[in-house]
C-alpha positions in Angstrom: 300.3 172.0 187.8 298.5 174.6 190.0 296.2 174.1 192.8 294.0 176.6 194.5 291.9 176.8 197.0 292.0 174.0 199.7 293.2 170.5 199.3 293.4 168.1 196.6 289.9 166.9 194.9 291.6 165.3 191.9 294.1 164.2 189.5 295.3 164.4 186.0 297.1 162.0 184.2 299.2 163.4 182.1 299.9 166.7 183.4 300.5 168.1 180.2 299.0 167.3 177.0 300.7 165.9 173.9 300.1 166.0 170.3 301.5 164.3 167.6 301.9 166.7 165.2 300.9 165.9 161.5 299.1 168.2 158.9 295.7 167.8 157.2 294.2 165.4 160.1 293.0 166.1 163.6 295.0 164.6 166.5 294.1 163.5 169.5 295.1 163.8 173.8 293.5 161.7 176.2 293.5 162.7 179.7 292.8 160.5 183.1 290.8 162.7 185.8 291.0 160.9 189.2 288.5 161.8 192.2 290.9 161.3 195.4 288.4 161.7 197.3 285.2 160.4 199.2 283.0 163.0 197.6 281.5 163.5 194.4 283.2 166.2 192.6 282.4 167.8 189.4 284.8 169.0 186.6 285.2 171.6 183.9 287.5 171.9 181.3 288.4 175.6 179.6 291.2 176.3 176.8 292.2 179.6 175.8 291.8 178.9 171.9 288.2 176.9 172.0 287.9 177.1 167.9 291.3 174.7 167.8 289.9 171.7 170.2 287.2 169.4 171.2 286.8 168.4 174.4 284.9 165.4 175.1 283.2 164.8 177.9 284.1 168.8 179.1 281.9 168.9 182.3 281.1 165.9 184.5 280.5 164.5 188.4 283.1 161.9 189.3 282.1 159.6 191.7 284.2 159.0 195.0 287.7 156.9 194.0 286.3 157.1 190.4 288.0 158.1 187.1 286.7 159.5 183.8 288.9 158.9 180.6 288.5 162.4 178.7 290.0 163.4 174.9 291.2 166.6 173.8 290.7 166.7 169.9 293.0 169.2 167.9 291.5 169.7 164.6 293.1 169.2 161.4 296.2 172.1 161.0 297.4 173.1 157.6 300.7 174.6 158.6 302.9 174.0 160.8 303.4 176.1 163.9 306.5 178.4 164.4 309.7 175.8 165.7 306.4 173.6 166.5 306.0 175.6 169.5 302.6 175.7 171.1 301.1 178.6 173.6 297.8 177.3 173.9 296.3 176.5 177.4 294.0 174.7 179.1 292.1 174.7 182.7 290.9 172.1 184.6 288.2 173.2 187.2 287.0 171.1 190.0 284.8 171.3 193.1 282.8 168.7 195.7 279.2 168.8 195.1 276.2 166.6 196.2 275.5 163.1 195.3 273.0 163.3 191.8 274.5 167.0 191.1 273.9 168.0 187.3 277.1 170.3 186.2 275.7 174.0 184.8 277.0 177.3 184.8 276.0 178.2 188.2 278.7 174.7 189.6 281.7 177.1 189.2 281.0 180.5 189.9 282.7 181.7 192.8 280.6 182.1 195.9 281.3 182.7 200.0 282.0 178.8 201.8 283.0 177.0 198.1 286.2 175.6 197.3 287.1 175.5 193.5 290.6 174.3 192.6 292.0 174.9 189.2 294.5 172.9 187.6 297.0 174.1 184.6 298.1 172.2 181.8 300.3 173.2 178.9 300.1 172.1 175.0 302.9 170.0 173.4 303.7 169.2 169.8 305.9 166.7 168.9 306.9 165.4 165.4 305.2 161.8 165.1 307.1 158.8 165.2 308.5 156.6 162.0 306.0 154.1 160.9 307.3 150.6 161.3 308.3 148.6 158.1 305.7 146.7 156.0 305.5 143.1 155.5 306.5 143.2 151.8 309.4 145.3 153.4 310.4 142.5 156.2 309.7 140.0 153.0 312.7 141.9 151.2 315.1 142.0 153.9 314.5 138.1 154.5 315.2 137.3 150.7 318.2 139.1 150.7 319.7 137.6 153.8 318.6 134.0 152.0 320.8 135.3 149.3 323.4 136.5 150.9 323.9 134.0 153.3 323.3 130.5 150.9 326.4 132.6 148.9 328.5 132.3 151.6 328.0 128.5 151.9 328.4 127.6 148.5 332.1 129.8 148.8 333.0 128.3 152.0 332.1 124.8 150.7 334.0 125.4 147.1 336.7 126.6 149.5 336.8 123.0 151.6 336.9 120.9 148.5 339.5 122.9 146.6 341.7 122.4 150.1 340.5 118.6 150.0 341.9 117.6 146.7 344.9 119.6 147.4 345.8 117.6 150.8 345.5 114.0 148.3 348.0 115.4 145.9 350.3 116.5 148.9 349.6 112.8 150.6 350.5 111.5 147.2 353.6 113.1 146.6 354.9 112.3 150.3 354.4 108.8 149.4 356.3 108.6 146.1 359.1 110.4 148.6 358.6 108.0 151.0 359.1 105.2 147.9 362.4 106.8 146.8 363.8 107.0 149.9 363.6 103.4 150.8 365.9 103.0 147.6 368.5 105.7 148.5 371.7 106.9 150.3 371.6 108.0 154.0 371.8 112.0 152.6 368.9 111.6 150.7 366.8 109.7 153.4 367.7 113.0 155.3 366.5 115.4 153.0 363.4 113.2 151.9 362.6 113.1 155.7 363.0 117.3 155.9 360.7 117.5 152.7 357.9 115.1 153.8 357.8 116.8 157.4 357.0 120.1 155.4 354.6 118.5 153.9 352.8 116.7 156.7 352.4 120.2 158.4 350.6 121.7 155.5 348.6 118.6 154.9 347.8 118.7 158.5 346.4 122.7 158.2 344.8 121.5 155.1 342.6 118.8 156.7 341.6 121.2 159.6 339.7 123.4 156.7 338.6 120.5 155.5 337.1 119.2 158.6 335.8 122.7 159.8 332.4 122.3 157.2 330.3 126.0 156.8 327.4 125.7 159.4 324.3 127.7 158.2 323.3 130.1 160.5 319.6 130.4 160.7 317.2 133.4 159.7 316.6 135.5 162.7 312.9 136.2 163.1 311.0 139.4 161.6 310.7 141.8 164.0 307.0 142.3 165.2 304.8 144.6 163.5 303.4 147.1 166.4 299.9 147.3 167.5 298.1 150.4 167.8 294.8 151.1 169.6 292.6 152.5 166.8 291.4 155.7 166.9 287.9 157.1 167.1 286.9 160.4 165.4 285.0 162.5 167.6 
């Protein structure tokens, strides 16, 4: 931003005009002009490409410590610029005026004793951000998540039931071996004890599987759709 002639009268926000470039539709960029003095300040907006842009308002008087919003409209373009580069420029002029002054062609004429500030702004084209997925997409994502989650729960329950049956079968075999050991000699009892120990370890492992039943994971809430301010056509 360049300021010429005396102390600053205004500030601009932003100090660069950005347009989300889309073919065959108008594009907008808003700018806030703030009077940072206790005087009335007149402003005027100029551009190097007046046939491409509309500026509303392009002139005005701002009360002390007040601000004015300016909307710059880029008319619909039918082709992309080379490398998305823009050489257009804007110039904002400002000068202190008396209260109830109307801006005319003489307001910004260079006269002895008159201070005129000038602020130069560049223009930048950017690609639009991707649109957020619509409600129908959210519904499809939720349905797919439900189907996957339900299938995982069913598989886990089937594995749990199979483990429970295997544990019951091993318990029955262990009981049979214990009964046989009561009528056999000591050598056989030692073998039975070893087999029983191995079966006991397997039963314990399977019981752990049985006790750890699957928990259903709650669905994450769908992302909130972004809100956007309606655009007013100039």
